[in-house]
C-alpha positions as CSV (number, residue, x, y, z in Angstrom):
1,M,1.6,-9.0,3.5
2,F,3.3,-11.9,5.4
3,P,1.0,-13.6,8.1
4,F,2.1,-12.9,11.6
5,L,0.5,-13.9,15.0
6,F,-2.2,-11.2,16.7
7,I,-0.7,-10.1,19.8
8,S,-3.4,-9.3,22.2
9,W,-1.3,-8.0,25.1
10,I,0.6,-5.0,25.6
11,P,4.4,-6.1,25.4
12,K,6.6,-4.3,28.2
13,K,9.5,-2.1,27.2
14,N,12.3,-4.4,28.0
15,D,10.8,-7.7,27.0
16,S,13.5,-8.9,24.8
17,N,11.6,-11.6,23.2
18,I,9.6,-8.9,21.4
19,N,11.5,-7.4,18.4
20,V,10.9,-4.0,16.7
21,E,9.0,-5.3,13.7
22,E,6.3,-6.8,16.1
23,L,6.2,-3.7,17.8
24,V,5.9,-1.7,14.7
25,F,2.8,-4.1,13.6
26,E,1.0,-3.5,17.0
27,A,1.7,0.4,16.3
28,Q,0.2,0.1,13.2
29,K,-2.9,-1.6,14.6
30,G,-3.7,1.5,16.7
31,N,-1.6,0.8,19.7
32,D,-0.8,4.6,20.4
33,E,1.2,3.4,23.5
34,I,3.6,1.2,21.9
35,R,4.1,3.9,19.4
36,N,5.1,6.3,21.7
37,D,7.3,3.9,23.4
38,L,9.1,3.5,19.9
39,L,9.5,7.1,19.3
40,E,10.8,7.8,22.8
41,K,13.3,4.6,22.7
42,Y,14.4,5.2,19.3
43,Q,15.5,9.1,19.7
44,P,19.1,8.1,19.7
45,F,18.7,6.4,16.8
46,I,16.8,9.1,15.0
47,K,19.4,11.9,15.8
48,K,22.2,9.6,15.0
49,V,20.9,9.2,11.5
50,I,20.1,13.1,11.0
51,S,23.5,14.1,12.2
52,K,24.8,11.7,9.5
53,V,22.9,13.4,6.9
54,C,23.5,17.0,8.2
55,Q,27.4,16.1,9.4
56,R,26.8,18.1,12.3
57,Y,25.3,17.6,16.0
58,I,21.7,17.4,15.9
59,S,19.9,18.6,19.1
60,E,15.9,18.3,19.9
61,S,15.3,22.0,19.5
62,M,16.4,22.0,15.9
63,D,13.9,21.8,12.7
64,E,15.9,18.7,11.5
65,Y,15.2,16.5,14.6
66,S,11.5,17.5,14.1
67,V,11.6,16.6,10.6
68,G,13.5,13.2,11.2
69,L,11.0,12.2,14.2
70,L,8.0,12.9,11.6
71,A,9.8,10.6,9.3
72,F,10.2,7.8,11.8
73,N,6.5,8.0,12.8
74,E,5.9,7.8,9.1
75,A,8.3,4.8,8.8
76,I,6.1,3.2,11.6
77,D,2.8,3.6,9.4
78,Q,4.6,2.4,6.1
79,Y,6.8,-0.4,7.1
80,Q,5.5,-3.8,5.5
81,A,7.2,-7.3,6.4
82,N,7.3,-8.3,2.5
83,Q,9.7,-5.8,1.4
84,G,12.9,-7.6,2.5
85,S,14.4,-5.2,5.3
86,K,14.7,-5.0,8.9
87,F,12.4,-2.1,10.3
88,L,15.4,0.1,11.4
89,T,17.2,-0.4,7.7
90,F,13.7,1.0,6.3
91,A,13.5,3.8,8.9
92,N,17.0,4.9,8.4
93,M,16.2,5.2,4.6
94,V,12.9,7.3,5.1
95,I,14.6,9.7,7.9
96,R,17.4,10.3,5.3
97,R,15.2,11.0,2.3
98,R,12.9,13.2,4.6
99,V,15.8,15.4,5.9
100,I,17.6,15.5,2.6
101,D,14.2,16.9,1.1
102,Y,14.3,19.3,3.9
103,I,17.6,20.3,3.4
104,R,17.2,21.0,-0.3
105,K,14.0,23.0,0.3
106,E,15.7,25.4,2.4
107,Q,18.6,25.5,0.3
108,R,16.1,26.4,-2.8
109,H,14.6,29.2,-0.6
110,R,17.6,30.7,0.4
111,Q,19.0,30.5,-3.3
112,H,15.9,32.4,-4.2
113,Y,16.2,35.1,-1.7
114,A,19.9,35.7,-2.9
115,W,18.9,35.7,-6.5
116,D,16.2,38.4,-5.6
117,Y,18.9,40.5,-3.6
118,E,21.2,40.7,-6.5
119,E,18.4,41.6,-8.9
120,N,17.8,44.5,-6.6
121,D,21.5,45.7,-5.9
122,K,23.8,45.5,-9.0
123,D,26.8,45.8,-6.5
124,V,29.5,43.5,-7.9
125,Q,30.5,42.1,-4.1
126,Y,27.0,41.0,-4.0
127,E,26.9,39.4,-7.4
128,E,30.2,37.5,-6.5
129,S,28.8,36.5,-3.1
130,Y,25.7,35.1,-4.7
131,I,27.8,33.1,-7.2
132,E,30.0,31.4,-4.5
133,Q,27.1,30.6,-2.7
134,R,25.2,29.0,-5.5
135,T,28.3,27.1,-6.3
136,S,28.4,25.6,-2.6
137,I,24.7,24.8,-2.5
138,E,25.0,22.7,-5.8
139,N,28.5,21.3,-4.8
140,Y,26.6,20.2,-1.4
141,E,23.6,19.0,-3.3
142,L,25.8,16.7,-5.6
143,K,27.5,15.3,-2.7
144,K,24.5,14.3,-1.1
145,Q,23.3,12.9,-4.0
146,Q,26.3,10.7,-4.6
147,E,26.2,9.6,-1.1
148,E,22.5,8.8,-1.3
149,R,22.9,6.7,-4.7
150,L,26.1,4.8,-3.2
151,E,23.9,3.9,0.0
152,Q,20.9,2.6,-2.1
153,I,23.5,0.5,-4.5
154,M,24.8,-0.9,-1.2
155,E,21.6,-1.5,0.3
156,Y,20.4,-2.9,-2.9
157,R,23.5,-5.3,-3.3
158,D,22.8,-6.8,0.1
159,L,19.3,-7.3,-1.0
160,L,20.4,-9.3,-3.8
161,A,22.7,-11.6,-2.2
162,T,19.7,-12.7,-0.1
163,F,18.5,-14.4,-3.3
164,K,22.2,-15.2,-4.2
165,I,22.7,-13.0,-6.8
166,S,26.0,-10.9,-7.1
167,F,26.6,-7.8,-9.2
168,D,28.9,-9.7,-11.2
169,T,26.5,-12.7,-12.1
170,L,24.0,-10.1,-13.1
171,S,26.2,-8.4,-15.5
172,K,26.9,-11.9,-17.1
173,Q,23.3,-12.9,-16.9
174,C,21.4,-9.7,-18.3
175,P,19.7,-10.6,-21.7
176,K,21.9,-9.6,-24.6
177,H,18.7,-8.5,-27.0
178,W,16.9,-5.5,-26.2
179,D,13.4,-7.1,-26.7
180,A,14.4,-9.9,-24.2
181,R,15.6,-7.5,-21.7
182,E,12.3,-5.2,-22.1
183,N,10.2,-8.5,-21.8
184,A,11.9,-9.1,-18.8
185,K,11.7,-5.6,-17.1
186,Q,7.7,-6.1,-18.0
187,I,7.6,-9.4,-16.3
188,A,9.6,-7.9,-13.3
189,K,7.0,-4.9,-13.0
190,L,4.3,-7.4,-13.1
191,I,5.5,-9.2,-10.0
192,A,6.3,-5.7,-8.4
193,E,2.8,-4.6,-8.7
194,D,1.0,-7.8,-7.5
195,P,1.1,-8.3,-3.5
196,E,0.8,-12.0,-3.8
197,F,3.8,-12.4,-6.5
198,V,5.6,-10.2,-4.3
199,E,5.0,-12.1,-1.1
200,Y,5.8,-15.3,-2.8
201,L,9.2,-13.8,-4.2
202,M,10.3,-12.4,-0.8
203,T,9.6,-15.3,1.4
204,K,10.6,-18.4,-1.1
205,K,13.4,-16.4,-2.6
206,R,12.4,-17.4,-6.1
207,L,9.8,-16.6,-9.0
208,P,6.4,-17.8,-9.0
209,I,6.8,-19.3,-12.7
210,R,3.9,-21.5,-12.6
211,H,1.7,-18.5,-11.8
212,L,3.5,-16.2,-14.3
213,E,3.0,-18.5,-17.3
214,K,-0.9,-17.6,-16.9
215,K,-0.2,-14.1,-17.2
216,V,2.6,-13.4,-19.7
217,S,3.1,-14.5,-23.4
218,C,6.7,-15.6,-23.0
219,S,7.4,-19.6,-22.3
220,R,8.6,-21.0,-19.3
221,K,12.0,-21.6,-20.4
222,T,12.3,-17.8,-21.3
223,I,11.3,-17.0,-17.9
224,E,13.8,-19.4,-16.4
225,R,16.7,-18.2,-18.5
226,N,16.2,-14.7,-17.3
227,R,15.5,-15.5,-13.9
228,K,17.9,-13.5,-12.2
229,Y,17.5,-10.6,-14.2
230,I,14.1,-10.7,-13.4
231,I,14.3,-10.8,-9.8
232,A,17.0,-8.1,-9.8
233,V,14.7,-5.7,-11.6
234,S,11.7,-6.7,-9.3
235,L,13.7,-5.8,-6.4
236,I,14.5,-2.3,-7.6
237,H,10.7,-1.9,-8.1
238,I,9.6,-3.3,-4.6
239,G,12.6,-1.6,-2.8
240,G,12.2,1.7,-4.1
241,F,15.5,2.3,-5.0
242,E,15.1,5.6,-6.9
243,A,19.0,6.0,-7.7
244,L,18.6,2.6,-9.8
245,Q,15.4,3.9,-11.7
246,S,17.4,4.4,-14.8
247,Y,18.2,0.7,-14.9
248,I,14.3,-0.2,-15.1
249,E,13.2,2.5,-17.6
250,P,12.4,1.4,-21.1
251,Q,15.0,1.8,-23.5
252,K,14.5,2.7,-27.4
253,G,14.4,0.0,-29.6
254,G,17.8,-1.7,-30.3
255,E,19.9,-0.1,-28.0
């Protein structure tokens, strides 16, 4: 965790000197008044995120809104300063994922119901209706997955930029040999699982090479040679970019 000053007083709602991250940290300490203020103040933000996911207007009486509100509250509890993004960016991601999960769950329920109905009535008309519905659901889910993947890639690109790493640079500096790549992935995983390493990486924007030397078997020269690749893989772990998971999974030897 990043160190931050303990605020013993309750900030006013309109105090422009207090940013949202500081208010979130106060809410995490048990300040329910600030938590309620955040939930109330950012209702328009929550609705906007949900409406973008659902591609329609969302009112407070809809189930999707309740899911989004709970997700925003969850984001307050889970936000950490060392994850490399602003709170609202993190909250946006949590709300989108929870609403998408809700939509998929509802669609699976309706799909199961439609299947049962088809089994009990062999009428061709209902069978065709079910097939059309299933195709529509599958297309919708595919579109949402593509949109979510694109948004994660853009968010990851922006995070890499803070380390002065581009996709083009990364493609050129990716280790050529399988064993070198897998070794770099293991180092990246080690970094992501160690809070002190994560804090060092996110604050100083460089690898804790001196400390890593004591934890890994490869040389300092090897770590430095694959520095950008190790950082990039570490950020996938740290940022929880599920759409990029295949990039950090172990590969079969020689591939």
